[in-house]
MIFIDREN-683962 format. One record per residue (C-alpha): x, y, z; residue in one letter. Coordinates in steps of 0.05 Angstrom, whole numbers, padded with zeros to 5 digits, always signed. Each point is the difference from the previous one (the first is absolute). Example, Ala and Ser with C-alpha at 12.3 -4.5 7.8 and 13.67 -1.06 7.14 Angstrom:
REM residues 2
+00246-00090+00156a;+00027+00069-00013s;
//
This chain:
REM residues 641
+00669-00898+00377m;+00021+00075-00011n;-00054+00052-00004a;-00004+00032-00066p;+00042+00065+00001q;-00054+00062-00020p;+00007+00033-00060d;+00044+00067+00008p;-00042+00022-00061l;-00075-00001+00041w;+00019+00005+00064p;-00078+00000+00047a;-00034+00063-00008y;-00074+00006+00026d;+00015+00037+00065q;+00025+00058+00022p;+00049-00036+00055n;+00037-00035-00074a;+00033+00055-00008l;+00055+00008+00061t;+00005-00079-00028t;+00013+00012-00074i;+00045+00057+00015e;+00044-00037+00029s;+00030-00028-00072i;+00031+00058-00032p;-00038+00013-00063l;+00054-00017-00050e;+00007-00070+00033d;-00068-00007-00028r;+00005-00026-00067g;-00037+00055-00028l;+00006+00007-00087p;+00043+00058-00018g;-00042+00030-00055s;-00067-00004-00026t;+00028-00050-00058y;+00035-00042+00056d;-00074-00011+00019v;-00027-00012-00053l;+00046-00049-00027a;+00007-00031+00075r;-00078-00019-00016v;+00011-00032-00060a;+00050-00050+00017v;-00048-00013+00061l;-00068-00012-00025w;+00002+00011-00077p;-00065-00030-00006d;-00047+00038+00054r;-00044+00055-00020p;+00033+00068-00007a;-00042+00045-00022l;-00070+00009-00026t;-00025+00065-00033v;-00069+00013-00014l;-00026+00030-00058p;-00062+00033+00031s;-00046-00008+00055a;-00057-00026-00050e;+00053-00048-00025h;+00034-00013+00057w;+00003-00087-00014t;+00042+00023-00063r;+00064+00018+00035g;+00062-00029-00023e;+00050-00034+00045t;+00070-00004-00002v;+00045-00040+00044s;+00062+00015+00033f;+00046-00033-00056e;-00044+00035-00048q;+00002+00065+00035l;+00082+00003+00006r;+00012-00017-00075d;-00057+00063-00014q;+00048+00039+00036v;+00059-00026-00029h;-00030+00007-00080r;-00018+00077+00029i;+00067+00021+00034a;+00035-00028-00071n;-00046+00043-00040l;+00015+00063+00046f;+00072-00012+00001h;+00013-00003-00080r;-00039+00065+00005h;+00046+00035+00039g;-00018-00006+00075v;+00055-00015+00051r;+00001+00008+00073r;+00003+00078+00005t;-00062+00003-00056s;-00060-00007+00022a;-00075-00029-00035v;-00060+00039+00009g;-00057-00039+00004l;-00077+00048-00017l;-00050-00059+00008t;-00060-00022+00052p;+00011-00072+00014n;+00003-00044-00061a;+00027-00078-00004g;+00077+00015-00023l;+00004+00058+00054l;+00024-00041+00057p;+00061-00035-00039a;+00010+00068-00042t;+00006+00033+00068l;+00045-00048+00028l;+00042-00002-00073a;+00013+00076+00002a;+00029-00014+00071q;+00046-00049-00027l;+00023+00030-00058a;-00002+00072+00026g;-00045+00028+00042c;-00079+00010+00009a;-00035+00073-00002a;-00075-00020+00004p;-00047+00063-00002v;-00075+00006+00007n;-00022-00009-00078p;-00056+00050+00025a;+00050+00059+00012l;-00003+00058-00053a;+00049-00009-00060a;+00043+00064+00028e;+00004-00035+00077h;+00014-00064-00038a;+00060+00027-00034e;+00027+00030+00064r;+00003-00056+00039l;+00027-00052-00064l;+00043+00058-00015a;+00027+00005+00070l;+00026-00072+00006g;+00026-00002-00073g;-00044-00054-00027a;+00030-00028-00065r;-00059-00038-00023i;-00074+00003+00011l;-00049-00052+00004v;-00068+00023+00008a;-00073-00024-00002a;-00020-00011-00072g;-00060+00029-00037p;-00042-00058+00022e;+00022+00003+00066l;-00001+00081+00020d;-00013+00033-00062a;+00016+00077+00040d;+00066-00038+00025a;+00021-00017-00063w;-00011+00073-00020r;+00043+00017+00054t;+00054-00053-00016a;+00015+00021-00067r;+00007+00074+00017t;+00048-00011+00065v;+00038-00058-00051a;+00007+00060-00050a;+00023+00052+00048s;+00047-00045+00037l;+00027-00024-00063h;-00011-00073+00035c;+00033-00055-00040s;-00064-00045-00001a;-00067+00015+00017l;-00033-00086+00003f;-00071-00001+00021a;-00037-00055+00036l;-00069-00029-00014r;-00059-00018+00038p;-00010-00079+00033v;-00032-00042-00055g;+00004+00053-00054a;-00017-00026-00069p;+00043+00003-00058d;+00014+00020-00040p;+00022+00066+00047a;-00014+00073-00022p;+00064+00032-00052e;+00038+00051+00051l;+00013+00063-00024e;+00072+00021-00009q;+00045+00056+00029v;+00052+00040-00036e;+00071-00033+00029g;-00036-00050+00048v;-00012-00070-00010h;-00068-00026+00017v;-00021-00072+00007a;-00045-00046+00045y;+00048-00028+00056l;-00037-00072-00002h;+00027-00003-00078v;+00068+00032+00001e;+00014-00049+00076a;-00028-00060-00022a;+00065+00003-00056a;+00050+00004+00054q;+00029-00058+00032p;-00025-00028+00067a;+00075-00007+00022e;+00023+00067+00022l;+00043+00040-00045h;+00078-00004+00019p;-00002+00075+00011g;-00046+00008+00041v;+00029+00012+00061v;-00047-00033+00060p;-00004+00065+00058p;+00031-00003+00074k;-00034+00016+00060a;+00017+00073-00004g;-00011+00017-00071d;-00064+00048-00010l;-00061-00051-00017a;-00055+00060-00003a;-00021+00072+00000y;-00073+00011+00025f;-00033+00058+00004h;-00029+00021+00070t;-00063+00007+00025g;+00001+00077-00020g;-00047+00012+00068t;+00030+00065+00014t;+00024+00025-00062g;+00026-00026-00076a;+00025-00072+00001p;+00078-00014+00012k;+00036-00053-00033l;+00021-00049+00057a;+00054-00046-00011a;+00005-00075+00019h;+00058-00037-00002t;-00009-00083-00012h;+00018-00009+00075a;-00055+00045+00024n;-00054-00036-00037e;+00019-00073+00010v;+00012+00011+00085t;-00065+00043-00006d;-00041-00068-00027a;+00033-00047+00044w;-00028+00039+00052m;-00067-00005-00025i;+00005-00076-00026a;+00026-00017+00067a;-00071-00015+00029n;-00016-00058+00031s;-00072-00005-00013v;+00007-00004-00073l;+00040-00061-00034d;+00033-00019-00060h;-00071-00016-00025d;-00043+00057+00015s;-00025+00045-00061v;+00006+00074+00007l;-00047+00042-00048f;+00023+00067-00026a;-00031+00056-00026g;+00039+00062+00014l;+00043+00029-00060p;+00071-00021-00007l;+00018+00079-00003f;-00017-00001+00076h;+00056-00035+00047v;-00054-00039+00033n;-00007-00042-00057a;+00068-00007-00013l;+00026-00015+00057v;-00060-00032+00032v;-00044-00050-00050t;+00057-00009-00054l;+00073-00009+00046l;-00012-00023+00061a;-00059-00052-00032p;+00074-00029-00046l;+00042+00007+00060l;-00050-00059+00034r;-00016-00031-00070g;-00074+00025+00003q;-00050-00001-00052h;-00032+00075-00001s;-00060+00009-00049v;-00004+00079-00027w;-00061+00033-00022t;-00022+00036-00066g;+00039+00056-00026p;-00045+00055+00038l;+00017-00044+00070g;-00042+00022+00051y;-00032+00061-00031r;-00045-00052-00049e;-00072+00008+00029p;-00013-00069-00023a;+00048-00032+00037l;-00032+00004+00073f;-00062-00039-00029r;+00048-00056-00021v;+00044+00009+00058f;-00020-00046+00049w;-00013-00056-00049k;+00085+00015-00019l;+00010-00018+00070v;-00033-00049+00001e;+00021-00037-00085h;+00077+00015+00017f;+00014-00010+00084r;+00014+00063+00006i;+00036-00003+00074a;+00008+00084+00003t;+00005+00062-00039m;+00030+00064+00003s;-00042+00064-00016a;-00016+00058+00027v;-00059+00031+00048p;-00049+00023-00053t;+00009-00076-00024v;-00023-00023+00067y;-00058+00050+00000a;-00021-00019-00054a;+00003-00084+00005l;-00038+00018+00071a;-00064+00012-00041r;+00006-00057-00051v;-00048-00056+00016p;+00045-00069+00016l;-00024-00040-00055d;+00062-00051+00006a;+00030-00044+00043d;+00061+00041+00024i;+00033-00038+00055t;+00074-00015-00026s;+00001+00087+00012l;+00047+00001+00070r;+00001+00080+00006f;+00003+00054-00052a;+00059+00053+00004i;+00000+00080-00008v;+00034+00048-00008g;+00016+00062-00045a;-00040+00047+00048s;-00034+00000+00070p;-00047-00047+00013l;-00063+00033+00034p;-00037-00045+00053p;-00057+00002-00025a;+00027-00034-00066v;+00029-00060+00039r;-00060-00009+00045a;-00045+00003-00070a;+00045-00054-00027f;+00012-00051+00055e;-00065-00002+00012h;-00028-00014-00069h;+00055-00048-00024t;+00031-00028+00075g;+00061+00006-00034v;+00050+00049+00037p;+00043+00054-00023l;+00075+00009+00006c;+00023+00063+00001q;+00067+00019-00022g;+00039+00067-00013y;+00053+00023-00031g;+00023+00050-00053l;+00035-00005-00076t;+00066+00028+00031e;+00003-00058+00054a;-00011-00043-00066t;-00080-00014+00012c;-00004-00051+00079g;+00022+00044+00061s;-00055-00024+00049a;-00046-00074+00003r;-00054-00009+00043s;-00020-00075+00029f;-00060-00040+00003l;-00050-00027+00054r;+00026+00001+00074e;+00063+00043-00022h;-00038+00064-00032h;+00014+00072+00019r;-00067+00030-00039p;+00030+00073+00022e;+00073-00021-00030a;+00010+00008-00075v;+00047-00059+00023g;+00067-00023+00022q;+00075+00023-00032r;+00018-00061-00041m;+00058-00034+00017p;+00073+00023-00009y;-00038+00077-00010q;+00001+00051+00052r;-00043+00060+00021v;-00004+00048+00055k;-00027+00077+00002t;+00048+00059-00005v;-00026+00074+00016r;+00014+00043-00059i;+00025+00079+00011d;-00019+00053-00040g;+00080+00001-00013d;-00002-00076-00023g;+00028-00033+00053h;-00023-00056+00017w;-00005-00025+00074h;-00015-00073+00022d;-00061-00015+00040l;-00005-00042+00064p;-00044-00067-00024q;-00071+00006-00008g;-00001+00078-00003e;-00027+00025-00053p;+00033+00036-00072g;+00021-00001-00061v;+00012-00076-00015l;+00056-00030-00035v;+00037-00056-00031i;+00063-00032-00007s;+00027-00070-00026g;+00010-00040-00072p;-00056+00019-00032t;+00012+00079+00005v;-00005+00032-00066f;+00073+00025-00037p;-00038+00063-00018g;-00044+00046-00054y;+00029-00004-00068v;+00015+00071-00012v;+00037+00002-00068g;+00035-00054-00049h;+00057+00003-00042d;+00045-00048-00039d;+00019-00031+00067a;-00063-00015+00013g;-00051+00028+00052p;+00023+00061+00064r;-00036-00020+00063l;-00019+00046+00054d;-00030-00006+00066t;-00019+00071-00001l;-00002-00004+00077g;-00050-00057+00008t;+00061-00043+00028v;+00046+00015+00056r;+00056-00041+00029d;-00038-00066-00030g;-00074+00022+00032w;-00052+00016-00049l;-00052+00063+00017d;-00073-00025-00018t;-00033+00063+00012g;-00054-00046+00049d;-00013+00020+00067l;-00005-00066+00046a;+00025-00023+00061r;+00032-00071+00009v;-00015-00053+00057d;+00047-00038+00037a;-00013-00065-00040d;+00018+00042-00068g;-00077+00020-00022f;-00009+00054-00033i;-00067+00049+00016h;+00006+00046-00057l;-00031+00071+00021l;+00002+00041-00067g;+00034+00024-00053r;+00043+00053+00025a;-00015+00050-00062k;-00079-00029+00014d;-00010+00028+00071l;-00054+00048+00015i;+00030+00066+00045i;-00063+00027+00029r;+00023+00064+00052g;+00063-00054+00012g;-00045-00058+00019h;+00020-00057-00052n;-00049-00034-00032i;+00002-00062-00030d;-00037-00009-00066p;-00009-00068+00005a;-00053+00011+00060v;-00043+00038-00038i;+00006-00051-00066e;-00024-00053+00049d;-00056+00035+00033a;-00032+00018-00077l;+00017-00077-00020l;-00049-00021+00054a;-00049+00022-00035h;-00046-00047-00045p;+00000+00051-00061a;+00069+00023+00001v;+00053-00046-00051t;+00061+00046+00004g;+00025+00060+00051a;+00062+00036+00000s;+00017+00069+00047a;+00043+00050-00001v;+00011+00062+00030g;-00031+00071-00031r;+00037+00072+00023p;-00038+00028+00040d;+00017+00068+00032p;-00017-00014+00081h;+00025-00065+00007s;+00055-00010-00063g;-00035-00064-00023e;-00068-00036+00011v;-00016-00058-00030p;-00048-00020-00049v;-00012-00068-00043a;-00018-00011-00068y;-00042-00070-00009v;-00026-00041-00058t;-00072-00041+00010l;-00025-00062-00011r;-00031-00006-00073p;-00078+00030+00001g;+00009+00028+00068t;-00055+00055-00003t;-00012+00053+00066g;+00067-00009+00036t;+00035+00072-00008g;+00049+00043+00026p;-00033+00008+00071d;-00027-00061+00026e;+00075-00022-00016l;+00031+00055+00037i;-00051-00016+00059a;+00023-00073+00002f;+00066+00014-00012a;+00006+00040+00064a;-00037-00055+00045q;+00046-00052-00018h;+00063+00042-00002v;+00045-00017+00060p;+00006+00079+00025e;-00043+00060-00022r;+00058+00029-00032a;+00001-00047-00047a;-00064+00010-00025a;+00003+00015-00078p;-00030+00075-00012k;-00019-00028-00074d;-00015-00059-00033v;+00016+00006-00085v;-00044-00054-00038v;+00038-00024-00057l;-00013-00060-00060p;+00072-00025+00021a;+00067+00021+00047l;+00059+00013-00049p;+00053-00049+00007l;+00082-00002-00031t;+00023-00022-00051d;+00010-00072+00035i;-00075+00000+00032g;+00020+00022+00065k;-00050+00051+00028p;+00031+00074-00001s;-00025+00056+00047k;+00041+00060-00049v;-00054+00002-00043p;-00045+00004+00059l;+00041+00053+00040r;+00005+00046-00061l;-00075-00004-00011d;-00014+00019+00078a;+00060+00055-00003t;-00042+00033-00062r;-00069-00012+00040r;+00029+00033+00047a;+00024+00064-00035i;-00061+00001-00040s;-00042+00011+00070t;+00056+00054+00028a;-00016+00040-00067l;-00065-00001+00003a;-00040+00077-00005g;+00008+00065-00028p;+00062+00031-00011g;+00035-00078+00009t;-00036-00046-00041d;+00030-00044-00055v;-00030-00044-00043a;+00010-00075+00033d;+00021-00028-00071e;+00059+00060-00004q;+00028-00023+00059i;+00061-00054-00014r;+00038-00041+00046c;+00051-00041-00007e;+00052-00038+00044q;+00069+00034+00003v;+00066-00034+00041d;-00065-00042+00043g;-00048+00066+00013r;-00051+00028-00034p;+00007+00058-00042m;-00065+00041-00016v;+00007+00037-00067s;-00056+00061-00007l;-00016+00033-00060p;+00029+00080-00015p;-00026+00057+00048v;+00020+00073-00024s;-00048+00038+00059d;+00070+00013+00055p;-00067-00004+00055g;-00036-00059-00018r;+00084-00036-00015r;+00001+00022+00074r;-00069-00032+00024r;+00010-00065-00022i;+00069-00003+00022t;-00030+00019+00073a;-00048-00062-00010r;+00052-00055-00022l;+00048+00030+00042a;-00015-00045+00065p;-00009-00067-00045y;+00074-00013-00010g;+00007-00026-00064v;+00040+00023-00055h;-00045+00044-00040w;+00017+00058-00059a;-00030+00034-00056f;-00003-00019-00078a;+00039+00062-00019d;+00048+00004+00062l;+00027-00065-00005g;+00015+00001+00088g;-00038+00005+00060s;
//
């Protein structure tokens, strides 16, 4: 009797050595679906009655979630796509999504990718920023949180819909919201209605005019993290998303019956690829928390009960979530939790140690970026775990390091030599959206891709097994007297202090060393008696080298985040620069009030603005004081440095 043939779609993939075997079969022979719609259509045929999604209304009412099967999800997508098509959405137009997670949002996003292109935007953005991103993507209609779900987002949506002359604005309601729904304020020239009402009037069969997308068609525009500047709009093809989701779903530790927990917002690629598309490919059930996601404080009080009730096998979150869960008492059976996925920002060793010691659940770190769709590296469990690396490159993706000269030329580096990490393969994006006209979006990689290789902006080394060892962000390095300091070593040292809950280190301009390290921290609620001097001394004892000891530690109520919730160092660099200039100008004849010193980022560098100074002698003295700091600066009345 012949042995059963292995499924080409799901190879064995639970250890580093599997990579060679997997790649012995060309990717095109794996039989991957061509588009995100093909993913959904496939699973609706294979397992029509299996639960696909359960969306919870809130942590308080977590037992009242709404569940849909794969067949029901497909029908929802068909109805919504038909509605979008009726309102003019075509392959080259976008559907703007301005909402936190809600019951119909997963189906709405998939429908937008079926009828046209999805453009999810953080609903917490100011109206002008949301409008800029949605205008750039050519959003024709807008789906937003209704007034019950997020009143601020609804106000922003009405403003944006009017400004962009959208043909329609559809509102989403919270899960389990009682009828009748509140009446919606109208917007002149825009059709305004509840999405669930208008979609229900559409047929469950796909309208003949809705042409399913091909692999190379654009699926979505996601705004980047903006960790070094304003967010950009990165385009993804259907092939990008499906391929990356398959690389993540091809994990032999999980099976078709595994249940995933999702709490990240769907304007983030991690939520789309890891907790929506990957489970769809495997026919897995995913449980989505309420609109606030992991930002809902009450969620942590019931989290372990959720794991027990739904038999959660894995989850995806950022390091701050695991830091919080490490302090939540275990009041339920969590033996179903095989491992937990962590990404979006570097995992501090102290957070890993605390979570794993508290729960016994291993953290599986990943690495990726929006420009490479989502994930590019993954780590392994048990004997294959390498905590010093962020993971091994995923199948069919290639990684290497390069040296980038001052003139922009790239030079390949030998294996294992540190440099700028670059990635190639089927997940590299086609470009940023830089404009939109009747023909569709205009894309440009803006120099980030050369000969198919994407510049990640990260410093790393790659070992012989394809494991990536991150050494820091190229733009985050603190250069003290020509000595490169990775801010992570300072942050890890401070996070080992029992009162510290968050840490971020940056360089402060210095007249002697060019830069010196300083750190910003948050403390546990109720902490008293822990001040900068104690933290400076603690860090000095725990950093691996004297040069990395921070010169100052500033306590903040919260560390700044980008528009999609990633840690941002830009505001901290600007604050450190302002503080340095304030110190430099202290004293008779050069003093400037602290509130008169303004600092903003211009072309990636701090720009200091000073108040008008009419006295020529005082102007010269100030100029002399600032010259050694190497920063751009200008008097308000001169307009130049």
